[in-house]
N, C-alpha and C positions, 0 to 999 in steps of 0.2 A: 415252810413255804416251798411249794413246788413250782418250778418254772418250766414251761413247755416251749420248745422251739420247733417250729414247723419249717419244712423246706419251702422256699418261695415257689409260687405257682407261676410258671413261665408259659409263653405261647407255645413252645415246643411240647411241653407236657400236655397242654390242652389239646393240641392237634393229634396227639397219640391216643387220646381217649376215644373209646368206641362210639359214644354218643355223638361226639363232634364229627367223626368220620361218617357216621350214618346220616346226620343232618346235612353234611357237605354234599354227599352223593345225591340226596333228595333234592337239594337246592339246584344242583347241576342238571338233574333230570328235568325238574320243573322249568328251568330256564330254556333248555333245548326244546321242550314241548311248546312253550310260549313262542319261541322264535319261529318254529315250524308253523304254528297257527297264524302268527302275524304275516308270515311270508305267503301263506295260502290266501289270507284275506286281501293282502296287497295285490296278489296276482288276479284275484277275482274282480277287484275294483278296477284295476288297470284294463282288464279285458272288457269290462262293461263300459268304461269310458271310451275305449278305442272303438267299440261297436257303435256307441252313440255318435262319435265324431264321423265315422264312416257313413252312418245313416244321414247325418246332416249334410255331408258333402254330396251324397247321391241326390238328396232332395233339392239341394241348391243347384246342382247341375240340371236336374229335370226342370226346375222352375226357370232357369235361364234359357234352356232350350225352348220351353213353352213361350217365354216372352219373345225370343228371337223369331219363332214361327209366327206369332201374332203380329209382331212389329213388321216383319217383311211382307206379310200379305195385306196388311191394312194401310199403313202410310209409308211414304218413301223416306222420311227423315226422323230425327229424334224429336221428342216432344219438347225438350228443353235444349235450346241452342248452346247453352254453356256446358252441357254434359255431352255434347256430340262427339268429342274426341276421346272420351273415356271408354275403357273396356267395360262391357256389361256382364262379363263372366266372373262371378265372385269366386269361382273355384280355381282361378288361375294361381299364379305363384304364391300370393300372400297366404292363402289358406293352407295350401300344401306345405309351404315352408313352416307355418306355425305347427302343423301336425307333426312334421318331422322333428322340429325342435323339442317337442314335448314327449317324444317317445323315450321310454326308460330302458332300453336295451336289455 
């Protein structure tokens, strides 16, 4: 009867194998490409969202100016007495603060 003894396979032995090194390099390369692609997509989405927010702010400012022009030429007071003391410009500090809070540097 013959008994065969094999050397135990350790992690260090596996890491020295050419196949393991090749797969490790491929995995690293794929990970770097994926991170670059995700960063590019993130930047594109952030740019699109910022453009949309800027458009909304401009439209809001135009609308409030239009309302102010119509209100000043038509009637002397507010339509609703309970809203008389409130600011009618929605682009004031609240919206600009929200925009600044959500910027991702």
